[in-house]
C-alpha positions in Angstrom: 13.5 32.8 -30.9 12.1 30.1 -33.4 15.0 27.6 -33.5 17.2 25.6 -31.3 20.7 27.0 -30.6 24.0 25.2 -30.0 27.5 26.4 -29.8 30.3 25.1 -32.0 34.0 25.8 -31.6 35.4 26.8 -35.0 39.0 25.9 -36.1 40.2 29.5 -35.3 38.9 29.1 -31.8 36.1 31.7 -32.3 32.8 30.9 -30.7 30.0 31.2 -33.1 26.3 30.7 -32.7 24.9 28.0 -35.0 21.1 28.0 -35.5 19.1 25.0 -36.8 16.1 26.2 -38.6 13.3 23.6 -38.0 10.8 25.7 -40.0 12.9 25.6 -43.2 13.1 21.8 -42.9 9.3 21.5 -42.9 8.5 23.6 -46.0 7.0 21.5 -48.8 7.4 18.3 -46.9 3.7 17.3 -46.8 0.4 18.3 -48.6 -1.3 18.7 -45.2 -1.5 22.0 -43.4 1.7 23.4 -41.9 1.8 26.4 -39.6 4.9 28.3 -38.5 5.2 30.0 -35.1 1.9 28.5 -34.2 0.5 29.9 -30.9 -0.1 26.7 -28.9 -2.7 28.5 -26.7 -5.0 28.1 -29.7 -4.4 24.4 -29.8 -4.6 23.4 -26.1 -7.8 23.1 -24.0 -6.5 25.3 -21.2 -5.6 28.0 -23.7 -2.0 28.8 -22.6 1.3 28.4 -24.2 3.9 30.0 -26.5 4.6 29.3 -30.2 5.6 26.0 -31.7 8.4 26.5 -34.3 6.3 24.3 -36.7 2.9 22.7 -36.4 2.2 20.0 -39.0 -1.1 18.3 -39.8 -0.4 15.1 -41.8 -3.4 14.2 -44.0 -2.9 10.4 -43.6 -0.5 7.7 -42.3 1.8 8.0 -45.3 2.4 11.7 -44.6 3.0 10.9 -40.9 5.5 8.3 -41.9 7.3 10.8 -44.1 7.5 13.3 -41.2 8.8 10.6 -38.8 11.5 9.4 -41.1 12.6 12.8 -42.2 12.8 14.0 -38.6 14.7 11.0 -37.5 17.2 11.5 -40.4 17.7 15.2 -39.5 17.5 14.8 -35.7 14.5 17.0 -35.4 12.6 16.7 -32.1 8.9 15.7 -32.6 5.9 16.2 -30.2 2.7 14.4 -31.2 -0.5 15.9 -30.0 -4.2 15.4 -30.4 -6.7 18.1 -29.3 -4.3 19.5 -26.6 -6.2 18.3 -23.6 -4.1 17.1 -20.6 -1.3 19.3 -22.1 0.3 22.5 -20.8 2.7 24.2 -23.2 5.2 26.6 -21.5 5.2 30.3 -22.4 8.3 30.2 -24.6 6.7 27.5 -26.8 8.1 24.3 -28.3 11.2 23.9 -30.4 11.2 21.5 -33.3 8.1 20.0 -34.8 4.7 19.6 -33.2 2.6 17.0 -35.1 -1.2 17.1 -34.8 -3.2 14.1 -35.9 -6.6 15.9 -35.7 -7.1 17.0 -39.4 -6.2 13.9 -41.4 -6.3 10.8 -39.2 -9.8 10.6 -37.9 -11.5 7.8 -39.9 -13.5 5.1 -38.1 -15.4 2.0 -39.2 -17.6 -0.7 -37.6 -17.4 -4.5 -38.1 -20.2 -6.2 -36.2 -19.7 -5.1 -32.6 -16.1 -4.0 -33.2 -15.2 -0.4 -33.8 -11.9 0.7 -35.3 -10.9 4.4 -34.9 -7.9 6.4 -36.0 -5.9 8.3 -33.3 -7.0 11.8 -34.4 -10.7 11.1 -34.1 -12.4 13.1 -31.3 -13.3 10.6 -28.6 -16.8 12.2 -28.5 -17.4 11.4 -32.1 -16.6 7.7 -31.3 -19.1 7.8 -28.4 -21.8 9.4 -30.6 -21.2 6.9 -33.4 -21.6 4.0 -31.0 -24.8 5.5 -29.7 -26.2 5.9 -33.2 -25.4 2.2 -33.9 -26.9 1.0 -30.7 -23.6 -0.2 -29.3 -22.9 -0.1 -25.6 -19.7 0.3 -23.6 -18.5 3.8 -24.3 -21.2 5.7 -22.4 -18.9 6.6 -19.4 -16.6 8.5 -21.8 -19.4 10.9 -22.9 -18.1 14.4 -22.2 -14.4 13.5 -22.0 -12.5 15.8 -24.4 -9.6 14.8 -26.5 -8.9 12.2 -29.2 -8.9 8.4 -29.4 -5.1 8.4 -29.4 -4.8 10.7 -26.5 -7.4 8.7 -24.6 -5.3 5.5 -25.2 -2.0 7.2 -24.2 -3.6 8.4 -20.9 -5.8 5.3 -20.5 -8.7 7.7 -20.0 -11.3 6.6 -17.5 -14.5 7.7 -15.8 -17.1 6.2 -13.4 -15.0 3.1 -12.9 -14.3 2.3 -16.5 -11.0 2.7 -18.4 -10.5 2.7 -22.2 -8.3 -0.4 -21.9 -11.3 -2.3 -20.7 -12.8 -2.1 -24.2 -9.7 -2.4 -26.2 -8.8 -5.2 -28.5 -5.6 -3.9 -30.1 -3.6 -0.8 -31.0 -1.8 -0.1 -34.2 1.5 1.9 -33.7 4.1 3.5 -35.8 7.7 2.9 -34.7 10.5 5.5 -34.9 11.6 4.1 -38.3 8.1 4.5 -39.8 7.2 0.8 -39.7 3.7 -0.1 -38.4 2.9 -2.8 -35.8 -0.3 -4.0 -34.2 -0.3 -5.0 -30.6 -3.1 -6.9 -29.0 -4.4 -5.8 -25.6 -2.6 -8.7 -23.9 0.8 -7.3 -25.0 0.2 -3.8 -23.8 1.1 -2.5 -20.3 -1.6 -0.3 -19.1 -1.8 1.2 -15.6 -3.8 4.0 -14.0 -3.9 6.9 -16.5 -1.0 5.5 -18.4 0.2 3.2 -21.2 3.8 2.1 -21.3 5.2 2.6 -24.8 8.6 3.6 -26.2 8.5 7.4 -26.2 9.1 7.6 -30.0 6.2 5.3 -30.9 3.0 6.9 -32.2 -0.5 5.5 -31.8 -2.3 5.3 -35.2 -5.6 3.6 -34.3 -7.4 1.4 -31.8 -9.9 -1.5 -32.1 -12.6 -1.7 -29.5 -15.1 -4.4 -28.5 -18.5 -3.1 -27.8 -21.8 -4.9 -27.5 -25.3 -4.5 -28.8 -27.7 -2.7 -26.5 -31.0 -0.9 -26.5 -30.6 2.6 -27.8 -33.1 4.1 -25.3 -31.1 2.5 -22.4 -27.8 3.7 -23.8 -29.1 7.2 -24.2 -30.4 7.2 -20.6 -27.0 6.2 -19.3 -25.3 8.9 -21.4 -27.7 11.5 -20.0 -26.9 10.4 -16.4 -23.2 10.6 -16.9 -23.5 14.0 -18.7 -25.5 15.4 -15.8 -23.0 14.2 -13.2 -20.2 15.8 -15.2 -22.0 19.1 -15.4 -22.6 19.0 -11.6 -19.1 18.2 -10.6 -16.7 19.7 -13.2 -16.0 23.3 -14.2 -17.0 23.2 -17.8 -17.5 26.9 -18.2 -13.7 27.7 -18.2 -10.7 26.5 -20.1 -8.8 23.7 -18.3 -6.6 20.8 -19.0 -8.9 18.3 -17.2 -7.8 16.6 -14.0 -4.4 18.0 -13.0 -3.3 15.2 -10.7 -3.8 11.5 -10.6 -5.7 10.1 -7.6 -3.2 8.8 -5.1 -3.7 5.6 -3.2 -4.9 7.6 -0.2 -8.0 8.8 -2.1 -9.2 11.4 -4.6 -6.7 14.2 -5.3 -9.5 16.8 -5.2 -10.4 15.8 -1.7 -7.0 16.5 -0.3 -6.7 19.8 -2.2 -10.1 20.9 -0.9 -9.3 19.8 2.7 -6.3 22.1 2.9 -8.4 25.1 1.8 -7.1 25.6 -1.7 -10.4 25.7 -3.6 -10.6 29.0 -5.3 -6.9 29.8 -4.6 -5.4 31.7 -7.5 -2.2 32.9 -9.0 -2.9 35.6 -11.5 -5.5 34.3 -13.9 -5.0 30.7 -13.0 -7.3 29.3 -10.3 -8.0 26.1 -8.4 -11.6 25.5 -9.4 -14.2 26.2 -6.7 -16.3 23.5 -8.4 -13.7 20.7 -8.4 -10.4 21.1 -6.6 -8.5 18.8 -9.0 -9.0 21.3 -11.9 -7.0 24.4 -12.5 -9.0 26.8 -14.7 -7.9 29.7 -16.9 -10.0 32.7 -15.9 -9.3 34.3 -19.2 -5.7 35.5 -19.6 -3.6 33.0 -17.6 0.0 32.3 -18.6 1.5 28.8 -18.5 3.8 30.1 -15.8 0.9 31.0 -13.6 -0.7 27.5 -14.2 2.5 25.6 -13.5 3.4 27.7 -10.4 -0.1 27.0 -9.0 0.4 23.3 -9.7 3.7 23.4 -7.8 2.1 25.3 -4.9 -0.7 22.7 -4.6 1.8 19.9 -4.7 3.9 21.4 -2.0 1.0 22.3 0.3 -0.7 18.9 0.0 2.6 17.2 0.9 3.4 19.6 3.8 -0.1 19.3 5.3 -1.2 15.8 4.4 2.1 14.0 3.7 0.7 12.9 0.3 2.8 13.2 -2.9 0.6 14.2 -5.9 1.5 12.9 -9.3 0.6 14.9 -12.3 -1.8 13.7 -14.8 -1.2 16.5 -17.2 1.9 16.8 -19.4 4.0 20.0 -19.3 6.1 20.6 -22.4 8.3 23.3 -24.0 10.7 26.0 -22.9 
């Protein structure tokens, strides 16, 4: 079903089913693209997930503000997404509105050695732009999928560098549509996480890079790219690293040690290239992926006494 349901007791004590139509509320709201019953498997990197009632693509900040304020007034739940990496949507889909920033909010500009990028910009485009301009700092992020906003929410990192290390400030939209800018010093980052009120939305980030020699930058990028190809299953859809690395050591090490490399449930499989990746062999369901995640969590705890914390976000019904 494509709407949320709730029961209301009528005056004559009859029980009736009341349906809130989230799709109707979205019609004509923005000029940007709007899809109804959008199959989320087409909008996530692991290629699983049921339909979103409504998927909206605001063309700019003003349209996003319009969505946020209208949804708040009408009590419509909102899920903001980028390119759908680090995201698993359940098979029955998502009720309410899903808002993607990838079609309208992807501008970027450079001021000296500072780069400002909107949240919907692919992180790879930001890396490529910095290379073209001979700016150093973003090389370790070459090959990381997703958007600038998603990278900030997750505090993306690779090869010992995290996105917060380059950050100057983030501009955010609050639940009432007002915008605020927060310097790095006023933001609480941790490993693969940024603490923000759940209703706040990242609009853009400012990053401090530094001038470098283009040949040296390209050489570092090539090195990181080759390491990624050797160590990650890039030939199959995945959501990236499934679990955060616990204090005891890399999550993939413990999963591999208990013999789960290559273990599968249906079309979902623990990668035999990197055990902290679950790949979609072609026709996996979200239920197969999440069941496999739960199995891995349980077996690692039973055999190693280590509690794995998820890096991916699971949403929907």
